[in-house]
N, C-alpha and C positions, 0 to 999 in steps of 0.2 A: 545304219538307218537312224536318223535323228529322232528324238522323242517328240511325241505330239504335245501340243499345248495342254491338253487335258491331263496327260500323264505327269507333266512337270508340276502342274497345279496340285495334283494329288500328292506328289512328294512333299510340296510345301505344306499342304494341310497336315500330312503325317508329322512333319517336323514341328509345326505349330502345336499339335497334340502332345508331342514329346516335351516341348518347352513348357507347356502348361502343366504337365504332370511333374516336371522337375521343379518348377517354381513352387507348386503346392507342397512338394516334398521338402524343399528348402525352408518354407515357412513353418512346417511342422518341427523341423530341427531348431529353428529360432525360438519356437515356443518352449521347447525343452531347455534351451539355454536360459531363457527368461525365468523359468521355474527354479533352475539351479541358482541363479543370481538372487532370486527372492530369498532363498534359504540362507545365503551367506551375506546378504545385504550389499552386494556389489552394484555398481552403477550399470544400468542397462546398456547405454550407448558407449561403445569403446572406439574412439576415433582412431587410435593406433591400429586396432585390429582391422578396421575398415580400410585404412590406408594400405596395410599389408596385403589384404585380399585383392585390392585393386592392382597393386604392383605385380602380384602373381598372375592375375588374369592377363594383363598387358604383356607380360614377358612371354606368355604362351601364344600370343596372337600371331598367326602366320598369314593373315589376310584372307580374302581381299579387302575386308573392312579395315580402315585406318584406325590407329589407336585412339584418336580423338573421338571417333564414332563409337568404338567399343566402350570408352570411358562413359559416354552419355548413356548407353544402354545399361551398363552395370550400376551407374549412379542411380538410375531410375529404379532398378531392382532393389538396391540397398534401401533407398528411400521408401519405396512402397512396402517393403517388409516391415520396416519400423513403424510406418503409419498404420498398418494392419494391427500391430500389437499395441498401438496407442503409446508408442515410445517416441520421445523427442530427442533430437540431437543435443538439446541443451542439458546442461548438468542439472541434476535434481536439486532444487533449492532447499536450504535448511528450513525456510519458512513455509514450504509447501505442505499441504495436508498429507502427502505421501511420505514425508520425512518422519524419522523417529525422534527428532529434536523436540524438546519440551519447552513450550512458551507459556508464560503466565497469563491468566485472565486478569482483568482490571480488579476484580474482587480479591484475587490472590495477591496481587501486587500491594494492596493497601489493607488487607485483613478485614474486608467488609463482609458482613454476615449474610447479606441477602443477594439475590441474583437479579434485582431490578436494574433497569438501565440507569446509567449514571448521568447526572446533569453537571456540566462544566460551564460555569457562568461567571461573568465579570466584565469590566470595561475593556475596550480595545486597548487602552494604555493606562498605566499608572500615571495619574495626574496630580492628585493631592491626597494626603493621608485621610482627610475628612471624607472625600468621595469614596475611597476604597473601604473605609470603616463602615460607612453607611450600607454599602453592598454586602460586606462580610457579615454584618449583623443580620441582615435580611436573609442571607443564605443559611446561616445557622438556624434562624427561626423556622425556616422551611425544611430543615433537616437535610440540606444539601451539603456535600462534603468537599466539593472542588471549586476553587476560585481561580480564574484566569485573568491575567493583566500583563500587558507588554511593557517591559522596561527598555528594550531595544526595539525600535520600530523602523524596519527597512521600508522606505517609501519610494514610490515611483519618482517623485520630485525631491531633489536635495533641499528644497526650501520648505518642505513640510516638516511638521513636528517629528523628531527622530527618537523621542523617548527620553526618560530621565536617567537611563543607564544604571550605574551602580547605586545611585541614590534611590532610583525606582525599585531596585532589588531589595534594598533595606526596608523600604516602606512595605513592600509586598510581604516580606518575611515577618516583619513585626505584626502586621494586621492578621495574616493567616494563622500565625502561632497563637495569638491572643483569642482567636475565635475557633480554634481547633479545626482549621480547614487545610486541605492539601492544595498546594500552590503550583501553578504552571505558568511558565513564561518562555518566550522564544530566545534561543541562543543563535547568534548570526555569524560568529567568528570562532575559528578554532582556538584563538588565543584567549577567548573568554569562557571556554567550557568549564575549566576548573573554578573560576570565579562564580559563575552562575550556579554550579552545583552546591556551593556553600550556602546559598540563600533559598533555593526552591526545591520542591519535591519532584517535579516532572519537567524534563527538558523538551521544549517544542522545537521541531525543525519546520520552518515555514515553507510555504509553497515555492518561493523563489530559491530556496536552498535544498529542495528535494534531491537534486543531483549535484550538490556540493559534496563530492565523494570524500574529501579529506575531513570535512565536518562530520559526515556520517560515521567515518571510522573513529573519530575522536570521541563522539558521544557513545559509540559502541564499546569503548574501553571503560566507561563508567558503570557503576551499578545502579544508576538512576533510571527510572522508567523514561522512555522516550516516546513522545507523540509526534508521529511523522505525517505531515500533510501532503496530500497529492499535489504535484506540480501543476502550474497554470494550464499547461497543454499536455500533461503526461497521460500515457496509457495506463491501464491497470497493471499490465506486466511491468512497466517501468517503475511503478510504485512498489511492486513486490521486490524488484531487483534492488531498489534503494533500501528497502528494509533488510535485504540480505547483507548489504554492506555493514549494517549495524550488528546483525546476528553473527556474522563471521568474526567479529571482535569479542564475542562472548556474552553480549547483552541479550537476555531472553525476556526483557520487559519492554516490549514494543507495542504501541497502540497506533494503528493507522487511522487517518482522518480523511474522509471524503469532504472536500470543500468546494466542489464545483470546478469545471474546466471551461476554458475560453472557447466559445463558439460564435456563430453569427447572430445569436439571439441578443436582443437589446432590452428586453423587458425585465431581465434580471442581471445582476452584476456578473455572475457566471452561470453556467448551466449545471445544476446539481445532478450528478449521475447516480441516481438511486440504484440502478442495476449493479453498480460496483459493489454494493453492500452484500447481497447474497453471493456474488461471485467470489469476493474475498473470503467470506465465511466458508464457502465450498472448497476453495483452492488453497487456503492457508490455515495455519493454527492461530492466527493473530486476531485480537479484538479490533473492532473498527467503530469509530464514532463519526457523526456527521456534523460539520460546521454549517449551521443553517443561517448564520449571519453573513459571512463572507461569500457564501454561495449565492444568496439571494440579493443582498445589497438593499433590501427593503423589508419592512416589518409587517406589512398588512396581510401577508400570506404565511407568516411564520408558523401559526398554530397548525394549519393543515399539513404543512411540509414536515413539521416535527412529528406529527402522528404518522405520516407516511414513511419516514425513515425508520421509525421504530417498528412499524409493521413489516418493513423489508428485512428486519433482523439486526439493526444497528445495536451496538452495546451501549450507546449513549448519545447524548446531544451536546454540542458546544454552541453556546449562544452568548451574544454580547448584551450586557446590561449596564446601564449608567443611571445615576440618580437624576441627572438633568441632561438627557441626550443632546438637546439643542445647544448646549454649551461645551460638548465634548470636543477635544482637540483633534480627533480623527474619527472618521467613519460615523458621523453623527446620525445619518439617515437610517442606518441599519441597527442601531442600538435601542433596545427596549428600555422603557422606564420601569420602575418597580411594579407598578400596577399592571402594565402590559405583560411583564414577566409572570406575575401571578396568574393572569388569564391563560397564558400558555400552559403553565403547570396544571391548572384545572382542566384545560381542554384535552391534554394528552392522557389524563386519568379517566376520562369518560368512557 
């Protein structure tokens, strides 16, 4: 006599109960493995082990389910177990907050005695020694230790000002040394890394080069601090992975920079993602500064945004300052004059 529908359903319910019990038992064993790996510092996710388990399961399958369907079921089990434990299939990053790698703070990189947010200021580009010296003197008088200026200027148009190149580096080095400032400029080519390190204190990787992986590896080989800007349309995870390229070459002096991302908004040059700052602070060991000039592309709201990024936990601010912004060879609309710069400094101290 054939079974009744009710009896068959009861058997299925019993099997479901058994599956549930076994899944929870499996998860308990995974927790034990995780604790053991924590003790010896091993990676949580082992792709070779997962592949081996899948092969064993499939080899024992006698149907009626096809191997393709069994693979789907067990892939879901593997994935769910990892998700429950907060484990990712991705390799743990050196720059992640869960890593034991040691990265320097900005103050540690430069032997600064206080923990106040840093201000990195200066013109978009090195233009003349006189302009740069005017800014350097003003920064020194304000007890600001970092000056920025581009010697190489990657521009959207090949007809725009491209920078003074090595001559610009020489001007930046001369002025920064005479006024006791730490200098930062962008390096755009692997062939120029050694040259630029001879002149400046901090190597900047611009937004356009955030995923220039050969350049990231090259600056990673140096002992120079590297300021890595977020790419024009990059996610936070992609920024972290770009930093990982630098870290993997042995450089532990990495500063991230939130400079806005491209969105549909037209009121600002880019959209400043303030949320990235606490996320980076939570998920990595790395310091992060905010570029409030390239992100906004305007200076009438700089004061409020400067205070906002510091409130979000930024380690500093990068801002463009020029003696006569209207005569600047690039990005004139977003550069502050010296009086506007002073107003910003006063505003963020209130």
